[in-house]
N, C-alpha and C positions, 0 to 999 in steps of 0.2 A: 295591527290591531285586529282581533278576530271579530267576526260577525256574530252577535248574540241572537237568541230567539226570544221573541216577546211571548211569555207564557201567561195567558190571561185566565187560565182555569183557576177556580177557587179551591183553596186547600180545605178539605173537609176533615174535621177531627172526629174519628170514630174509634172508640176503645174496643178492641177485639181480643187483645192479649197483652202480656208484658214480655218484653225482651230482656233477658238477664245477661249482662255483660261483665265478665270478670275483669279485674284490674289489668291483667296481662294483655287481654284483648284490646282494651281501651288504650293502653300505653303503646301497643303496636301500631294502632291507627295514628295516634299523635306523632310518634317518632317517624313513621314512614312518610307522613304528609309534610311535617315540618322540615324534613330532610331536603325537600325541593321547594320550600316556600318559607323563607326566614329572613331576618333582618340583615344577614350577611350577603344575601343575593339581591341584585336589583329586582324591583317589583316586576319589571317587564320580563324577567327570566324566571318567574315563579311557574312551576310546573304542576299540572294535575296528576294525581296518583290514584291508582285503583287497585283493588284486591278483592278477595272473596272470604266468606265466613263458612266455617263448618260447625256443626252442633247437633242438637237433638231436641225433640219435643218433650216437654215435661207436663204430665197431667197433674192438675191440682183440683181442689174441691169444686170449683165453679167453671173452670175453662182450661185451655191448654196454654202453657207458656213456652217461649222459645229460649233455650239455653244456648248461647254462643260459646263454644269451647275454644275456638282459635280464629285468629284473623291472619290471613296470608297476603302480604304485599305482592302484587304481580307485576305491575309496570308503572312507568311514569311517562308523561307526555314528552316526546322527543321532537315535537314540531318546531321548525325554525321558520318564522314568518319571512325571513330575508332570503330563504332558499329560492333561487331563480327557477328551479325545476318544479315548484309547487304552484298550482293555479287554483282558482276558486272551486273547481270540481273536487278537490281533495277534501275528504270529510273532516280532516284535522283543522281546516280553516274555520270550522264552526265549534263553538264551545261544546265540550263533551263528545267530540267526534273521535271516538277511540279507534285505535288500530292495533289489534293484538298480533304479536309475532307468532311464528311457529313454536318458538320456545315457550311463549306464554300458554299456548294451547296444550303443549306437553305438560306444563306445570299444572293446568287444570286437571288433566287426567291423573297425574300422580297424586295430587291432593285428594281427589275423589276416592282414589284407591286406598290411601292412608286412612281417610275418614271411615270408609266402609269397613275396614279391618277393625275399627274401634266401635262399630255399631252406630256410627254417625253418618251424616251426609252434608252436602252443601246446602246452606240455609239462606243464602243471599250474597249480596256484594256490598262493597263500600268504596267510596271515592272522595276526593277532595274538591272543594271549590275555593281555591286560594285567593282570598281578597274579594270574593263576591258572594251573593246571597245563598244561604243554605236552603235548597229546594231541589226538586227534580226538574231539569230543563226539558224543553220540548223536543230535543233531538236525541242524543245518545242515551241520556239518563232513563227516560221512560221506556225506550225500546229495549234497553238492557234489563231493566226491572221486569218488564213483561216476559222476557225470555226466561228469567228465573222463576217467576210465578207460574209460568206454563208447566214447569216440571214439579213445582212445589207451591201450592196456593198460599202457604204461610211464609214464603220467602220475603225477605226484607231488603231495603236499600238504605244504607246509612250515608249521609252526606256531612262531611267535616270541613270546617274552614279554620285553618290555623290562626288567621287574623281575628276571628271571632273569639277564640279562646284567649288570645293574648290581650286584646283590647276590651273584651267583654261588651261588644256592641253587635247588634243585628243590622246588617247593611240593607239599604232599601232595594226593592225589586227594580225600580226605575229611577232615573235622575229626577231630582226635585223632591222625592219622598224623604221624610225625616229618618235619621238614624236613631234606632231604639237602643237605649242603654240597658244592659243586662247585668245580672248579678249571679255569681256562682254558676255560670253556664259552661258546660263541658265542651262547647264548640261544635256540637253536631245535633242533627235530628234524624229520626228514622221514619221512613215512609213505606207505603205500599200503594200500588195502583188500585183504584176502585173497580175498574173493569180491565182485567188482564188481557182482554182481546182488543183493546183500543188504546193506542199510545197517546191519544189526545184526551183521554178521560181524566177525571179528577184524580188526584193522589191525596192520601190522608196520612196523618201522623200516627205513629205507634208509640205507646208508652214503653218506657224502659227503666231498668234499675242497674246501676253500676255497683258491683260488689268489691269489697276489699278496702273500703275507706270509711272514716268515721261519719262524715256527712258531706254535703255538696261543696261546702267551702274547702274541705280537705281534698276532695277530688280535683278542684280547679287549682288549688295551690300546688299540689304535687305534679299535676299535668303541666303547669306553667314552668315549674322547675325543670321537668324533663325536656320541655321545649327549648329552654336555654342551653341545657347540656347538649342536645342534638344540634342546635345551631352552632355551638362552639366546637363540636367534635364528631359530627356525623353528617356534615352538609355536602350535598352534591354527589357526583358519580365516583370521584376518586378517593373513596374511603380507605382502600388498602394503601395507597401511596401516602395518605395522611398518617396512617398508623405506622407504616414502615419507617417514615422519616422521624416520627415521634420516638419510637422504641430505639432506633439507632442513636438518636441524639441523647436519650437518657442513659444508654449504655456507655456512650463516649463520655458523658458528663460524670457518671459514676466512677469510671476509670480515672478521669482527671482529678476528681476529689481524692481518690486514694493516692494518686501520685503527689497531689498537693500536700497531703498529710506527711508523707515520707520526706518531701523536700523541706517542709516546715521543721520537722524534727531534726533533720540534718543541720539546718540553720541554727537551731537552739544548741546543738552539740558543738558546732563550730564556735559559737559565741561564749561557750562555757556556761550555758544555762540548762544543763542536763537535768537539774532538779525540777524543771517545769514540764518535763516530757510526759509524765503520767497525767498531769492535769490537762495539758493540751491534747493528748491522745484521747482522753475521755470526752472532752468537748467536741473534738472533731468527729469522733465516733457517733456522738449524739446527733450532730448535724447530718451526717451521712444517713443515719437511720431515719431521720425526719424526711430527707429527700426520697428515700425508698418508700416510705409510707405515703407520701404525696403521689408518687408515681403509681403505687399500688391502686389508688383510687381510680386513676385513669385507666389502668390495665383492666380493672373490674368493669369500667364503663365500656371498654372495647369488647369484652366478653359478652356483656349484656346486649350491646347494640348489634351483635351478629344475628340475633333473632329478629331484628327489624329490617334485614336485607330483603330485597325482592327474591322470590323463590328461586328464580333462575340464576341468581348471583351466588347462591350459597355454596354450590359445589366447587366453585373456583376460588372465591374470596376466603371462605372460612379456613380451608387448609393452609393457605398462605399466611393468614393472620395467626393461626395456631403455631406455625413455624417460627414467626418472629417473637411470639410470646414465650415460646420455649427458650429462645436465646436469652430473653430477659430473665426468665426464671433461673436458668443455668448461671448467669452472671451473678445474680443475687445469692444463689446457693454457695458461691465461693467467697462471699464477703467475709465471714468469720475467719476463714483460713488466711485470707490476705491481711486482715487486721492483726491476726496473731503473728504472722510473719513480720509485719512492720514493727510490732511491739518487741519481738525477740531481737530484732536488729539493734534496738536502742535500749536494751535492758543491761544494766550495769550491776 
């Protein structure tokens, strides 16, 4: 069990601007965080996830708003509390004690460069508090937020709790405090430090608007649906192995279905029921196409979920996933030819 920090600073609400969050940005945060904190994983194995935002400042009539154009997952907590080589001096033994790898720092540089080429810049960071209160903790969160505000005074820190989205409750800051019931809550808050030179200063909430939905109820309903899909099909580190196994099993099953059709028609012919061949072939073809349509939904999920990978994973995982998806596409492209060949074998 990690040691938490008792944060006694009062959260002060100050309206200074609105953060505009497109649907794709919000979904990236939901997916990346739920990937490592969901109902399929033991709660003791829930991992914190962090990433960064890129975007730009938009001038309006009265003030400046912050438009977040992209969210990039960077890393997840790999701390193992049972590791005998870890002692209390390790920053990861404290909540939000982040440890970025050399690959992560390289990711930061590449993302900055990409943003600059679009006339944008890094506008803050985001991370998850899986199963605990949405706030800036007194250790890593505030220190990290200050580092972003030092370069950009308008930089933000978004904190997301997958459990808050799923259960629609705000967890207490300390034991004994009541749990607050929520409604149509997207699972996060956005903060900024009041004094960017003091990590013990107050932090305050920033107003935001999520674009791409009809209303708040629609936001939560679609995010909860995405969370279920991520839980079922994008959970943990071994996503390529999951997809490789899935695609291979679907290819094998499709080939088995085609073989089954041919064997069925052979049986009908042997029994002298050739008059049923056209009807059976039509029904079997319909079932096969239904199977392909169901698989297509999952294939589209796989393609969508590639954008939720951590930045450093993309160069290795995406090419391998694309390769197995090509195998599926090639198999499906041969379907009509194979069905025609089967039909021709039994045409009289």
